[in-house]
C-alpha positions in Angstrom: 91.3 96.1 95.0 90.7 92.6 93.6 88.6 91.4 96.6 86.2 94.3 96.2 85.9 93.7 92.4 85.1 90.0 93.1 82.6 90.9 95.8 80.8 93.5 93.6 80.7 90.9 90.7 78.8 88.5 93.0 81.7 86.0 93.3 81.6 86.1 97.1 79.0 87.0 99.7 81.6 88.1 102.3 85.2 89.3 102.3 87.6 88.2 105.0 90.7 90.4 105.4 93.5 88.8 107.4 96.6 90.2 109.0 97.6 91.7 112.3 100.4 94.1 113.1 103.3 91.9 111.8 105.1 91.8 115.0 104.5 95.5 115.8 105.5 96.7 112.3 102.0 97.7 111.1 99.7 100.3 112.5 96.9 100.0 111.7 96.7 96.3 111.4 96.9 95.0 107.8 93.3 93.7 107.9 92.0 97.0 109.3 93.6 99.0 106.6 92.2 96.7 103.9 88.7 96.8 105.5 88.7 100.6 105.5 89.8 100.7 101.9 87.0 98.3 100.9 84.4 100.4 102.7 85.7 103.5 100.8 85.2 101.5 97.6 81.6 100.7 98.5 81.6 97.4 100.3 79.1 97.4 103.2 80.8 96.9 106.6 78.4 94.0 107.4 79.9 92.1 104.4 83.4 92.3 105.8 85.0 90.0 108.3 88.4 90.7 109.8 91.1 88.6 111.4 93.7 90.8 113.1 95.8 88.7 115.4 98.0 86.9 112.8 101.6 87.9 112.0 102.3 85.5 109.0 100.6 83.2 106.6 100.2 80.2 108.8 98.7 82.3 111.5 96.4 84.0 108.9 94.9 80.6 108.1 94.7 79.3 111.7 93.1 82.5 113.0 90.8 82.8 110.0 89.3 79.4 110.9 87.9 80.8 114.1 86.6 83.9 112.4 84.9 81.9 109.7 83.5 79.4 112.1 82.0 82.1 114.3 80.6 84.2 111.5 79.4 81.5 109.1 80.1 78.0 110.4 83.0 76.0 108.9 80.6 73.2 108.0 78.6 75.6 105.7 81.6 76.6 103.6 82.2 74.8 100.3 84.5 77.1 98.4 87.0 79.8 99.4 88.1 82.4 96.9 91.6 83.5 97.7 93.2 86.8 96.8 96.9 87.3 97.3 100.1 88.2 95.5 100.7 85.8 92.6 104.1 84.8 93.9 102.7 84.0 97.4 99.9 81.8 96.2 101.7 78.4 96.0 102.8 78.6 99.7 99.4 79.9 100.7 97.7 76.9 99.0 100.1 74.4 100.6 99.3 75.9 104.0 95.6 75.7 103.3 95.9 72.1 102.3 97.7 71.5 105.6 95.5 73.4 108.0 92.0 73.7 106.4 89.4 71.0 105.9 90.1 68.8 102.8 86.5 69.3 101.4 87.0 73.0 100.6 87.4 74.0 97.0 89.9 76.8 96.5 89.7 79.4 93.7 92.9 81.3 93.1 92.6 85.0 92.2 95.9 86.9 92.0 95.8 90.5 93.0 96.0 93.3 90.4 99.6 94.4 91.0 101.4 95.5 87.9 104.7 94.0 88.8 105.1 90.6 90.4 103.0 88.8 87.9 104.0 85.5 86.3 105.1 87.3 83.1 107.2 90.0 84.7 108.3 89.3 88.3 112.0 89.2 87.2 111.9 92.7 85.7 111.8 94.4 89.2 114.5 93.7 91.8 112.0 94.0 94.7 109.6 91.6 93.1 112.4 89.2 92.1 113.5 89.1 95.7 110.0 88.6 96.9 109.5 85.6 94.5 112.9 84.1 95.4 112.1 84.5 99.2 108.8 82.7 98.5 110.6 79.9 96.7 112.9 79.5 99.7 109.9 79.4 102.1 108.2 76.7 100.0 111.3 74.5 99.9 112.0 75.1 103.7 108.3 74.5 104.5 108.2 71.2 102.7 111.6 69.9 103.9 110.9 71.0 107.5 107.4 69.4 107.4 105.9 72.8 108.1 103.2 72.0 105.6 102.3 69.2 103.2 104.2 68.5 100.0 101.5 68.5 97.4 100.8 69.4 93.8 98.9 72.7 93.5 97.4 74.1 90.4 97.9 77.8 90.2 
């Protein structure tokens, strides 16, 4: 698990796992599952924050603001290290630019999946569909003014 690796390497003092039940499709909630896996891998429970009310990426970000503010204080945060699927990162960063404070620095850390990376996403039909869906969501999000249209370096 990439977030655990980064935590153990001292890159982040806390891990925030996000994700609810995806409109009733996940039990346990996505964030609870990831928290439990991180604890099994040796991360102390007190180093883990969870957000479990969101159903999609925009809600992940909005709900995470409250969790981070209550646990740390938004004004004390300078940098956020983001772990997600490589094909999801562009939309994630555009949503962060829209809904998070502009003074945060974002560090992109793609997860460790074997398929779905920049050099092989088209070799697997499931990953190809996921990437194409993300592309559609980025285009729809920009055209629909769901999030800002900005350059993002990934």
